[in-house]
C-alpha positions as CSV (number, residue, x, y, z in Angstrom):
1,M,-11.5,4.5,135.1
2,G,-12.9,1.3,136.6
3,S,-12.9,-0.8,139.8
4,N,-14.1,-4.2,141.0
5,F,-17.0,-4.5,143.5
6,A,-19.1,-7.0,145.4
7,E,-16.1,-9.1,146.4
8,N,-14.6,-9.0,143.0
9,K,-17.5,-10.6,141.3
10,G,-18.4,-7.3,139.6
11,N,-16.4,-5.0,137.4
12,A,-17.4,-1.5,136.4
13,V,-15.6,0.7,133.8
14,F,-16.4,4.4,133.1
15,D,-14.8,6.6,130.3
16,L,-16.0,10.3,129.6
17,E,-14.3,12.5,126.6
18,Y,-14.8,15.9,125.6
19,N,-13.4,17.4,122.5
20,Q,-13.7,21.0,121.2
21,R,-12.6,22.6,117.8
22,D,-12.6,26.2,116.7
23,A,-13.3,27.7,113.1
24,I,-10.8,28.2,110.5
25,T,-12.4,29.9,107.6
26,G,-11.0,30.1,104.1
27,A,-10.4,33.9,104.5
28,D,-7.8,32.9,107.2
29,R,-5.7,30.9,104.7
30,T,-4.0,32.4,101.7
31,F,-4.5,29.3,99.6
32,F,-8.2,29.6,99.9
33,S,-8.6,33.4,99.9
34,D,-6.4,33.9,96.7
35,Y,-8.4,33.1,93.7
36,T,-5.3,32.2,91.7
37,N,-4.8,29.3,94.0
38,F,-8.4,28.4,94.9
39,N,-10.7,29.5,92.0
40,R,-14.0,28.0,92.5
41,T,-16.4,30.7,91.3
42,V,-19.9,31.5,90.6
43,P,-20.4,34.0,87.8
44,R,-23.3,35.9,89.3
45,A,-23.4,39.5,90.6
46,P,-25.4,40.5,93.7
47,E,-27.3,42.9,91.6
48,G,-28.9,40.4,89.5
49,I,-28.2,39.5,85.9
50,F,-30.1,38.3,82.9
51,S,-29.1,36.5,79.6
52,A,-31.0,37.3,76.7
53,G,-33.1,34.2,77.1
54,E,-33.8,35.1,80.6
55,L,-35.1,38.4,79.5
56,G,-37.6,36.4,77.2
57,G,-36.2,36.9,73.8
58,N,-33.2,37.7,71.4
59,V,-31.5,41.0,72.3
60,P,-29.7,42.8,69.5
61,I,-25.9,43.8,70.1
62,S,-26.8,47.0,68.7
63,A,-29.7,47.7,71.4
64,V,-27.0,47.0,74.1
65,N,-24.3,49.2,72.6
66,A,-27.0,52.1,72.2
67,I,-27.3,52.2,75.9
68,L,-23.5,51.8,76.7
69,A,-23.0,54.7,74.3
70,G,-24.4,57.0,76.9
71,Y,-21.9,56.0,79.7
72,A,-18.6,57.6,80.0
73,G,-15.6,55.2,79.8
74,T,-17.4,52.1,78.1
75,K,-16.7,50.3,75.1
76,P,-19.2,49.0,72.7
77,I,-19.8,45.1,72.4
78,S,-18.0,43.6,69.5
79,G,-20.0,41.8,66.7
80,T,-23.3,42.0,65.2
81,G,-26.5,40.0,65.5
82,N,-28.0,38.9,68.9
83,Y,-26.2,39.5,72.0
84,G,-24.8,36.5,73.8
85,G,-23.8,37.7,77.3
86,Y,-25.6,38.9,80.5
87,I,-26.9,42.3,81.4
88,G,-27.7,43.5,84.9
89,L,-28.5,47.1,86.5
90,N,-26.5,49.0,89.0
91,S,-27.9,50.5,92.1
92,N,-28.4,53.7,90.2
93,G,-30.3,52.3,87.5
94,T,-27.6,52.3,84.7
95,L,-26.9,49.0,82.8
96,F,-23.8,46.8,83.0
97,T,-22.6,44.0,81.1
98,T,-20.8,40.6,82.0
99,R,-20.0,37.2,80.3
100,A,-20.1,38.5,76.7
101,A,-17.4,36.4,75.4
102,G,-14.4,38.3,74.0
103,N,-15.6,41.6,75.9
104,C,-14.5,43.2,79.1
105,V,-17.3,43.9,81.8
106,Q,-18.7,47.3,80.9
107,N,-20.1,50.0,83.4
108,Y,-20.0,47.6,86.4
109,Q,-20.2,49.8,89.5
110,G,-20.9,47.1,92.2
111,P,-19.0,46.7,95.6
112,V,-15.9,45.0,94.4
113,G,-13.4,44.7,97.2
114,K,-16.2,45.5,99.7
115,I,-18.0,42.1,99.8
116,P,-15.6,39.2,100.2
117,G,-15.0,37.1,97.0
118,L,-16.7,39.7,94.7
119,A,-14.2,40.3,91.7
120,I,-13.7,40.8,88.1
121,S,-12.2,37.8,86.4
122,P,-8.4,38.2,85.4
123,D,-9.5,38.3,81.7
124,C,-12.0,41.2,82.6
125,S,-14.9,39.4,81.0
126,T,-17.0,38.2,84.0
127,I,-18.2,39.4,87.5
128,E,-17.3,36.5,89.7
129,N,-17.7,35.5,93.3
130,Y,-14.7,33.6,94.6
131,L,-16.0,31.1,97.2
132,G,-12.9,30.3,99.2
133,K,-13.4,32.9,101.5
134,Y,-16.6,31.5,102.6
135,F,-15.6,27.9,103.2
136,F,-14.8,26.7,106.6
137,V,-11.4,24.9,106.3
138,Q,-11.9,23.7,109.8
139,V,-15.7,23.5,111.0
140,P,-16.2,24.7,114.4
141,S,-17.4,21.7,116.7
142,H,-17.8,20.1,120.1
143,R,-18.4,16.7,121.1
144,L,-19.0,14.6,124.4
145,N,-18.6,10.9,124.7
146,L,-19.6,8.6,127.4
147,F,-18.9,4.9,127.8
148,S,-19.6,2.6,130.6
149,K,-19.5,-1.2,131.0
150,V,-20.5,-3.5,134.1
151,T,-20.2,-7.3,134.4
152,F,-21.1,-9.2,137.1
153,D,-20.6,-13.1,138.1
154,I,-24.0,-14.4,139.3
155,N,-22.4,-17.8,139.9
156,D,-19.6,-20.0,138.3
157,Y,-21.6,-20.6,135.1
158,V,-23.5,-17.5,134.4
159,Q,-22.4,-13.6,133.9
160,A,-24.5,-10.7,133.6
161,Y,-23.1,-7.6,131.5
162,A,-24.6,-4.2,130.5
163,Q,-22.9,-1.6,128.4
164,I,-24.1,2.0,127.4
165,N,-22.7,4.2,124.7
166,L,-23.6,8.1,124.5
167,M,-22.5,10.7,122.1
168,S,-23.5,14.2,121.8
169,S,-22.1,16.6,119.2
170,T,-22.6,19.9,117.6
171,A,-21.1,21.7,114.3
172,T,-21.9,24.7,112.6
173,D,-21.0,25.4,108.8
174,D,-21.3,28.6,106.9
175,N,-22.2,28.3,103.2
176,G,-22.3,32.2,102.3
177,P,-24.9,33.8,100.6
178,A,-27.5,31.9,98.6
179,F,-27.4,31.8,94.7
180,A,-30.4,32.2,92.1
181,G,-30.1,30.9,88.8
182,P,-30.9,28.1,86.5
183,G,-33.8,26.0,88.1
184,K,-34.1,28.2,91.0
185,Y,-34.6,31.5,89.5
186,V,-36.0,34.9,91.0
187,Y,-38.7,35.5,88.8
188,V,-39.6,39.3,88.1
189,P,-42.9,40.0,86.2
190,Q,-42.4,42.3,83.5
191,N,-45.2,44.7,85.1
192,N,-43.2,45.1,88.1
193,P,-42.8,48.8,88.5
194,F,-39.0,48.6,89.1
195,V,-39.1,46.8,85.6
196,T,-41.2,49.4,83.8
197,G,-39.5,52.3,85.5
198,N,-36.1,51.7,84.3
199,S,-35.6,53.1,80.9
200,A,-32.5,51.1,79.8
201,L,-34.1,47.8,80.7
202,M,-37.4,48.6,79.0
203,S,-35.2,49.6,76.0
204,L,-33.9,46.1,75.7
205,L,-37.3,44.8,76.4
206,N,-38.7,46.6,73.7
207,A,-35.9,45.6,71.2
208,R,-36.4,41.9,71.8
209,T,-37.0,39.5,69.1
210,A,-38.5,35.9,69.4
211,M,-36.3,33.1,70.3
212,T,-37.9,30.9,67.5
213,A,-39.0,31.9,64.3
214,G,-42.5,33.0,63.7
215,G,-42.9,33.4,67.7
216,T,-43.1,36.6,69.8
217,P,-40.7,37.7,72.6
218,S,-42.3,36.0,76.2
219,S,-44.6,38.0,78.3
220,G,-43.7,35.8,81.1
221,P,-41.6,36.9,84.1
222,L,-38.0,37.7,83.7
223,E,-35.6,35.0,85.1
224,M,-33.0,36.7,87.3
225,E,-29.7,35.0,88.5
226,A,-28.0,36.5,91.5
227,W,-25.9,36.2,94.4
228,L,-28.2,37.3,97.2
229,T,-25.7,38.7,99.5
230,G,-28.5,41.1,101.0
231,L,-30.5,38.3,102.5
232,G,-27.6,37.0,104.6
233,P,-25.2,34.1,104.8
234,R,-26.5,30.6,105.0
235,I,-25.5,29.4,108.6
236,E,-26.2,25.7,109.1
237,T,-26.1,23.9,112.5
238,F,-25.9,19.9,112.9
239,K,-26.8,18.6,116.2
240,Y,-26.5,14.7,116.9
241,N,-27.4,12.8,120.1
242,D,-26.8,9.0,120.0
243,Y,-26.9,6.2,122.6
244,Q,-26.9,2.5,122.6
245,V,-27.9,0.4,125.6
246,T,-26.8,-3.6,125.5
247,A,-27.6,-6.0,128.3
248,G,-27.4,-9.9,128.5
249,L,-26.3,-13.1,129.9
250,D,-23.5,-15.5,128.9
251,G,-22.1,-18.5,130.5
252,Y,-21.5,-22.3,130.0
253,F,-23.6,-25.5,130.1
254,G,-22.0,-26.9,133.4
255,Y,-18.8,-28.2,132.8
256,S,-19.0,-28.9,129.0
257,S,-17.3,-27.0,126.4
258,W,-20.6,-25.5,125.4
259,Q,-21.0,-21.6,125.7
260,W,-24.1,-19.5,125.4
261,D,-24.8,-16.0,124.9
262,A,-28.0,-14.1,124.8
263,Y,-28.4,-10.1,124.8
264,G,-30.4,-7.4,123.7
265,S,-29.8,-3.8,122.5
266,Y,-31.4,-0.6,121.8
267,G,-30.1,2.2,119.8
268,Q,-31.2,5.6,118.7
269,T,-29.6,8.6,116.8
270,N,-31.5,11.8,117.0
271,F,-30.3,14.5,114.6
272,N,-31.6,18.2,114.4
273,N,-30.6,20.5,111.6
274,Y,-31.1,24.2,111.9
275,Q,-30.7,26.1,108.6
276,Q,-30.5,29.9,109.1
277,N,-31.6,32.4,106.5
278,N,-33.7,29.9,104.6
279,I,-35.2,32.0,101.8
280,N,-38.9,31.5,101.6
281,L,-39.3,31.9,97.9
282,P,-43.0,32.1,97.7
283,A,-42.9,34.9,100.0
284,L,-40.3,36.9,98.1
285,E,-42.1,36.4,94.9
286,T,-45.3,38.0,96.5
287,I,-43.2,41.1,97.0
288,L,-42.1,41.0,93.2
289,Y,-45.6,40.5,92.2
290,G,-46.8,43.3,94.4
291,T,-49.1,41.2,96.6
292,A,-47.1,41.1,99.9
293,N,-49.0,42.0,103.0
294,Y,-46.7,41.2,105.9
295,R,-47.4,42.9,109.1
296,G,-44.4,42.4,111.6
297,S,-43.7,43.5,115.0
298,N,-42.6,47.1,115.8
299,G,-43.9,48.2,112.5
300,N,-41.7,46.0,110.4
301,N,-44.0,45.4,107.7
302,C,-43.6,44.3,104.0
303,V,-46.4,45.3,101.8
304,G,-46.7,45.4,98.0
305,Y,-43.5,46.0,95.9
306,A,-41.5,46.8,98.8
307,W,-38.1,45.7,97.4
308,N,-36.3,46.3,94.2
309,P,-34.3,42.9,93.4
310,M,-32.2,44.4,90.7
311,G,-29.4,46.7,91.6
312,G,-28.2,45.2,94.9
313,H,-30.6,47.4,96.9
314,A,-30.9,46.8,100.6
315,I,-34.1,44.8,101.9
316,S,-36.1,46.4,104.7
317,P,-36.0,44.6,108.2
318,G,-39.8,44.0,107.6
319,C,-39.4,42.1,104.3
320,L,-36.1,40.4,105.6
321,A,-38.2,38.9,108.5
322,Y,-41.0,38.0,105.9
323,V,-38.9,36.0,103.4
324,T,-36.3,34.5,105.7
325,G,-36.3,32.3,108.7
326,T,-34.6,29.3,110.4
327,A,-35.7,25.9,109.0
328,H,-35.6,22.9,111.4
329,N,-35.3,19.4,110.3
330,N,-35.2,16.3,112.5
331,M,-34.2,12.8,111.8
332,V,-34.8,9.7,114.3
333,L,-33.0,6.4,113.5
334,S,-33.7,3.5,116.0
335,Q,-32.9,-0.1,116.1
336,D,-33.8,-3.0,118.4
337,Y,-31.6,-6.0,118.2
338,F,-31.6,-9.4,120.1
339,Q,-29.3,-12.4,119.6
340,G,-28.9,-15.8,121.1
341,T,-26.0,-18.1,120.4
342,V,-24.7,-21.6,121.6
343,S,-21.2,-23.1,120.6
344,G,-19.2,-25.9,121.4
345,D,-17.8,-29.4,120.5
346,L,-20.4,-31.8,118.6
347,G,-18.0,-34.8,119.1
348,S,-14.7,-36.3,117.8
349,L,-13.9,-37.8,114.4
350,W,-10.7,-39.5,113.3
351,A,-9.0,-36.3,112.7
352,G,-10.4,-34.2,115.5
353,T,-13.1,-32.4,117.4
354,V,-16.2,-31.1,115.2
355,Q,-17.0,-27.5,116.5
356,A,-20.1,-26.0,116.0
357,A,-22.1,-22.8,116.6
358,F,-26.0,-22.1,116.2
359,G,-28.1,-19.0,116.6
360,V,-31.1,-16.8,116.1
361,D,-31.4,-13.1,116.0
362,Y,-34.1,-10.5,115.2
363,R,-33.5,-6.8,114.1
364,S,-35.9,-4.1,113.8
365,D,-34.6,-0.8,112.1
366,R,-36.6,2.5,111.9
367,F,-36.2,5.7,110.1
368,N,-38.2,8.9,110.4
369,Y,-37.4,12.2,108.8
370,R,-39.4,15.3,109.5
371,A,-38.3,18.2,107.3
372,D,-39.3,21.7,108.0
373,S,-42.5,22.7,106.2
374,S,-40.8,25.7,104.6
375,L,-38.5,23.3,102.6
376,N,-41.3,20.9,101.5
377,P,-41.3,20.9,97.7
378,A,-44.9,21.0,97.7
379,F,-45.0,24.2,99.7
380,N,-42.5,25.8,97.3
381,V,-44.2,25.2,94.0
382,M,-44.9,28.7,92.2
383,P,-48.3,29.8,90.6
384,S,-48.4,29.9,86.9
385,P,-46.6,31.1,84.8
386,I,-43.6,30.3,87.2
387,P,-42.4,26.7,86.4
388,P,-43.4,24.3,89.0
389,D,-39.8,22.6,89.3
390,I,-38.5,25.5,91.2
391,I,-35.8,25.1,93.8
392,S,-35.1,26.9,96.9
393,P,-31.9,29.3,96.5
394,S,-30.8,28.9,100.0
395,Y,-31.1,25.0,101.0
396,D,-32.1,22.0,99.4
397,L,-35.9,21.3,99.3
398,I,-36.7,18.2,101.1
399,G,-39.9,16.2,102.1
400,S,-40.9,14.2,105.1
401,T,-40.6,10.6,104.9
402,G,-40.1,7.5,107.0
403,G,-40.1,3.7,107.1
404,S,-39.1,0.4,108.8
405,M,-37.5,-2.9,108.1
406,N,-37.6,-6.2,110.3
407,V,-35.7,-9.1,109.7
408,G,-35.5,-12.5,111.9
409,E,-32.7,-15.1,111.1
410,V,-31.5,-18.4,112.1
411,F,-27.9,-19.5,111.5
412,G,-25.4,-22.2,112.1
413,E,-21.7,-23.0,111.4
414,L,-19.5,-26.2,111.5
415,R,-15.8,-27.0,111.5
416,V,-15.2,-30.4,110.5
417,P,-11.4,-31.8,110.8
418,L,-10.9,-34.1,107.7
419,L,-7.2,-35.1,108.1
420,S,-4.6,-34.4,110.6
421,D,-0.8,-35.3,111.3
422,K,-0.3,-37.0,107.8
423,P,2.4,-36.6,105.3
424,F,2.1,-33.2,103.7
425,V,-1.2,-32.5,105.7
426,K,-0.8,-31.3,109.4
427,K,-4.5,-30.3,109.2
428,L,-7.2,-30.5,106.7
429,S,-10.7,-29.1,107.7
430,L,-13.9,-28.1,106.1
431,D,-15.9,-24.8,107.2
432,L,-19.4,-24.9,106.6
433,G,-22.2,-22.2,107.4
434,E,-25.7,-21.3,106.5
435,R,-28.2,-18.7,107.4
436,Y,-31.9,-18.1,106.6
437,S,-33.1,-14.6,106.7
438,H,-36.7,-13.6,106.6
439,Y,-37.5,-9.8,105.7
440,D,-40.8,-8.3,106.4
441,L,-40.2,-6.3,103.0
442,F,-38.6,-9.0,100.8
443,G,-39.4,-12.5,102.0
444,G,-37.0,-15.3,102.9
445,E,-33.3,-15.5,101.7
446,N,-31.0,-18.5,102.1
447,T,-27.2,-17.7,102.2
448,W,-24.3,-20.2,102.7
449,K,-20.6,-20.6,102.6
450,A,-18.2,-23.5,102.3
451,G,-14.3,-23.3,102.8
452,L,-11.4,-25.7,103.0
453,V,-8.3,-25.0,104.9
454,W,-5.2,-27.2,104.3
455,Q,-2.2,-26.6,106.8
456,V,0.5,-28.5,105.2
457,D,3.0,-27.8,108.0
458,D,3.8,-25.0,110.6
459,A,4.9,-22.8,107.7
460,L,2.6,-23.2,105.0
461,M,-1.2,-23.1,104.4
462,F,-3.5,-23.3,101.6
463,R,-7.2,-22.1,101.7
464,G,-10.0,-21.5,99.4
465,G,-13.8,-21.2,99.5
466,F,-17.2,-20.3,98.0
467,N,-19.6,-17.7,99.9
468,R,-23.2,-16.8,98.7
469,A,-24.3,-13.5,100.4
470,I,-27.0,-10.9,100.1
471,R,-27.2,-7.1,100.9
472,A,-30.7,-5.7,101.8
473,P,-31.4,-2.0,100.8
474,S,-30.6,0.3,103.4
475,L,-33.3,2.4,104.9
476,Q,-31.9,5.3,103.3
477,E,-31.9,3.8,99.8
478,L,-35.5,2.8,100.4
479,Y,-37.0,5.5,102.0
480,N,-34.6,8.5,101.4
481,P,-36.6,11.8,101.2
482,T,-37.5,13.6,98.1
483,V,-34.3,16.1,97.9
484,Q,-34.1,18.9,95.5
485,A,-30.4,19.8,95.5
486,Q,-27.4,21.0,93.4
487,D,-25.6,18.0,92.1
488,S,-22.2,17.9,90.4
489,I,-22.0,17.4,86.5
490,S,-19.0,16.9,84.4
491,G,-20.5,19.2,81.7
492,D,-23.7,19.6,79.5
493,P,-23.4,17.6,76.3
494,C,-25.4,20.4,74.6
495,E,-22.9,23.3,75.2
496,V,-20.6,24.6,72.8
497,G,-17.2,22.7,72.9
498,S,-18.5,19.4,74.4
499,L,-17.1,16.3,73.2
500,Q,-20.5,15.2,72.2
501,R,-21.2,18.2,69.8
502,S,-17.8,17.8,68.2
503,G,-18.1,14.0,67.7
504,A,-19.1,11.8,64.9
505,N,-22.9,11.9,66.1
506,A,-22.9,15.8,66.3
507,S,-26.3,15.9,64.1
508,Q,-27.9,13.6,66.4
509,V,-26.8,15.4,69.6
510,A,-28.2,18.7,68.1
511,A,-31.4,17.0,67.5
512,L,-31.7,15.6,70.8
513,C,-30.6,18.9,72.5
514,Q,-33.4,20.8,70.7
515,A,-35.9,17.9,71.3
516,Q,-35.2,18.3,75.1
517,G,-35.7,22.1,75.1
518,V,-32.7,23.9,73.8
519,P,-34.0,26.6,71.3
520,V,-32.8,26.3,67.8
521,S,-31.8,29.9,67.9
522,V,-29.9,29.4,71.1
523,Y,-28.1,26.2,70.3
524,P,-25.2,27.6,68.1
525,S,-23.8,29.4,71.1
526,F,-25.6,27.5,73.8
527,T,-23.2,27.6,77.0
528,Y,-24.4,26.2,80.4
529,G,-21.2,27.5,82.2
530,L,-21.7,25.4,85.4
531,N,-20.3,22.3,87.0
532,S,-23.6,21.6,88.8
533,A,-27.3,21.3,88.0
534,N,-30.3,21.1,90.0
535,G,-31.5,17.6,90.7
536,I,-34.2,15.6,92.7
537,I,-33.1,12.6,94.9
538,T,-35.6,10.0,96.1
539,G,-35.8,6.9,97.9
540,N,-36.9,3.6,96.0
541,T,-39.2,1.2,97.7
542,G,-39.0,-1.1,94.7
543,L,-35.5,-2.2,95.5
544,Q,-34.8,-5.7,96.0
545,P,-31.7,-7.5,97.9
546,E,-28.7,-7.8,95.7
547,K,-27.0,-11.1,95.6
548,S,-23.3,-12.2,95.5
549,D,-21.2,-15.2,94.9
550,T,-17.6,-15.0,95.9
551,Y,-14.7,-17.7,95.1
552,T,-11.4,-17.4,96.7
553,I,-8.3,-19.4,96.9
554,G,-4.8,-18.5,98.3
555,W,-1.9,-19.5,100.7
556,V,-0.2,-18.1,103.9
557,L,3.5,-18.6,104.4
558,T,4.9,-18.1,108.0
559,P,8.4,-19.7,107.7
560,H,9.4,-19.1,111.4
561,F,13.1,-18.7,110.8
562,D,15.6,-19.2,113.7
563,A,17.4,-15.9,113.2
564,P,15.9,-13.2,115.6
565,M,15.6,-10.7,112.7
566,A,13.2,-13.0,110.7
567,R,11.3,-14.8,113.5
568,D,8.2,-12.6,112.8
569,L,8.1,-12.8,108.9
570,G,5.2,-13.8,106.9
571,M,3.1,-13.2,103.9
572,S,-0.3,-14.0,102.2
573,V,-1.6,-14.0,98.9
574,D,-5.3,-14.5,97.9
575,Y,-7.2,-14.6,94.6
576,Y,-10.8,-13.7,94.6
577,H,-13.9,-13.6,92.2
578,T,-16.8,-11.9,93.2
579,S,-20.1,-11.4,90.8
580,I,-23.1,-9.3,92.1
581,K,-26.6,-9.7,90.5
582,G,-29.0,-6.7,91.0
583,A,-26.4,-4.3,92.4
584,I,-28.0,-1.4,94.2
585,A,-26.3,1.7,93.2
586,G,-27.3,5.4,92.9
587,V,-27.7,6.7,89.6
588,T,-26.3,10.2,89.6
589,L,-27.3,13.1,87.8
590,D,-24.1,13.3,85.6
591,S,-24.7,9.5,84.7
592,V,-28.2,10.2,83.8
593,L,-27.2,13.1,81.6
594,Q,-24.3,11.4,80.1
595,N,-26.4,8.3,79.2
596,C,-29.0,10.3,77.7
597,Y,-26.3,11.3,75.3
598,N,-25.5,7.8,74.6
599,A,-22.5,7.3,76.9
600,N,-21.8,3.5,77.2
601,N,-24.2,3.0,74.1
602,S,-27.0,3.7,76.3
603,N,-29.0,5.7,73.9
604,P,-27.8,4.7,70.2
605,S,-30.8,6.2,68.7
606,Y,-30.4,9.4,70.5
607,S,-34.1,9.2,71.2
608,E,-35.8,11.9,73.5
609,S,-37.9,9.1,74.9
610,N,-34.8,7.2,76.5
611,A,-35.5,6.3,80.1
612,F,-32.3,8.5,81.0
613,C,-33.5,11.5,78.8
614,Q,-36.8,11.5,80.6
615,R,-35.2,12.2,83.9
616,I,-33.9,15.7,82.4
617,T,-35.8,19.0,82.3
618,R,-34.7,21.9,80.4
619,D,-35.8,25.6,80.4
620,P,-37.5,26.0,76.9
621,I,-36.3,29.6,76.8
622,T,-32.7,29.4,77.8
623,G,-32.1,25.5,77.2
624,A,-30.5,25.6,80.7
625,I,-31.1,22.2,82.9
626,T,-33.7,23.0,85.4
627,L,-34.1,19.6,87.0
628,G,-32.7,15.9,86.7
629,R,-34.0,13.1,88.8
630,E,-31.8,10.6,90.6
631,S,-32.5,7.3,92.5
632,S,-30.9,4.2,93.8
633,E,-31.7,1.2,91.4
634,N,-30.9,-2.5,91.0
635,I,-28.7,-1.6,88.0
636,G,-27.4,-5.0,86.8
637,S,-24.5,-7.0,87.7
638,Y,-21.0,-6.5,88.6
639,V,-18.1,-9.0,88.3
640,T,-14.8,-8.2,90.3
641,T,-11.5,-10.3,90.4
642,G,-8.3,-9.4,92.0
643,V,-5.4,-10.5,94.2
644,D,-5.1,-9.3,97.8
645,A,-1.5,-9.6,98.9
646,E,-0.1,-9.1,102.4
647,A,3.4,-9.2,104.0
648,H,4.7,-8.3,107.6
649,W,7.9,-8.3,109.2
650,G,8.6,-7.5,112.8
651,F,11.5,-7.9,115.3
652,P,12.7,-6.6,118.7
653,L,14.7,-3.2,118.3
654,D,17.3,-4.6,120.9
655,D,18.3,-6.9,117.8
656,L,19.6,-3.7,116.3
657,G,21.6,-2.9,119.4
658,L,19.0,-0.5,121.0
659,P,17.9,-0.8,124.6
660,S,15.4,-3.3,125.3
661,V,12.9,-0.8,126.6
662,A,12.6,0.5,123.0
663,G,10.4,-2.4,122.1
């Protein structure tokens, strides 16, 4: 709504909008809840599972079968030698098997059909969690938008104006229970009484042999993978509050053609992120190591070995309060912006009037991210012998960060007519522009452009030009907080069946895999089995602006036919060639992994000291990827060429015999 005021010298406009959207979960839609349609799975049981490597040594198949023989209704694992699957413990302490290739799950007594998504795979080999039931197909949210603009004519030559934009939104997402696994294990010391008190598990531990020749089984903690359903679902809330205020003056210099505009603006985005059921892994480990000493309210305590992590046992209210909480992260982005411009006619030449525009501006951007202390990677480092590169099983670990960037600019543009009303030349004009930008982080940069427009007649125009531009790194690229997260990969080159292992350089791949940490005894049957891995993403304050040169040439055809159905007919075709030097791009974990193994001839010697390989850490016992390091880089040059083509055709519908009100 809006209205004039002050004898029509002023005008005010006001707009208010509210939007609310309810939740729809995957469980509400057959496509997502039926695993035959949506089969994204994680092969981990809520009771916890261990591979042989995660038990600290090779386990003979015969030792597993000796235990299964004591359970009614089970079948022995086929084959001889070392067991290649996983084992876990039921709530009654008996052993079960899963992920043993060619064998069905044996003796699993878990809550299949009771926990949404928990099932045995169609081929009966794997205990799986189908995640479709947990996704929000439609995320619940509500949003409020407010807009207002006021203008006021001070006199015939000067107008004042002001504008405000406000937005507030909240959305909630359900990520389901957390997972523990490679790179974010739950570590169970071998002297934990729930380990030493389980005869089946101790039988396997006593039957272990060393993973490497001449060694001994590990005495370090057992590395447990699990779907941590007992610690609750991960509920995440996202709250944004944005506003921008702009105010300025514009007008004319007397009765001349020259216009001017001067304004300033301030904008801010305030983001709050609440992460419920965040698992405090150091606290959890104190329970497993028997050093917990939490005294909660109403007698809800958690002291010593207060929880058995193996078997899907319930955790007490005191221990749940001790190891879970709500993390709160806050980010504030703000910008000051000032600009002043003048534009008008410089004078007349033989072909027409020279038009010009000049201006200055200043921009200051600031970024401040404050992560919850419980998510700080430094806070989550475990004591020896637990690996330091540990990642929270609940949410991404993230550190606090901040930074700023300021730039001042001066710019000018000219349009110079060269010819007019000549044979085959209705208009020929030259467009010129230059901008000087001074960054507090990068120094001064010049950019410029030059273009030529040749209007042959009313129907045909040719155009072409050159543009030199830069793109400074964004605040996120410069100062992105250190985030430890699960990142997608297309596969591990070291696992059985990979293209790298079956290619011409298979022997070099094997040597590199083993140099990176895949044990020799594990390599022949090594399977990673996941399409993601743990990664660290960081900002890069060493980035420099990328520079681009672009050439274009093309034509525009607007024939203006007399026929009513063809009056609004036109098309344009433009060829472009763009080259970018020092292009800024994120180097993903998948790129790091594939390039380490010589994708794009990036490591032809298959050297473990290759820069990409140095970004990857593996578990020396299991060979699994525990950490990959990512960042944005000035990666090199890009060249892009192509053709843009556009055509349009419009006509009144009454030309088809429809009523004129049809449009």
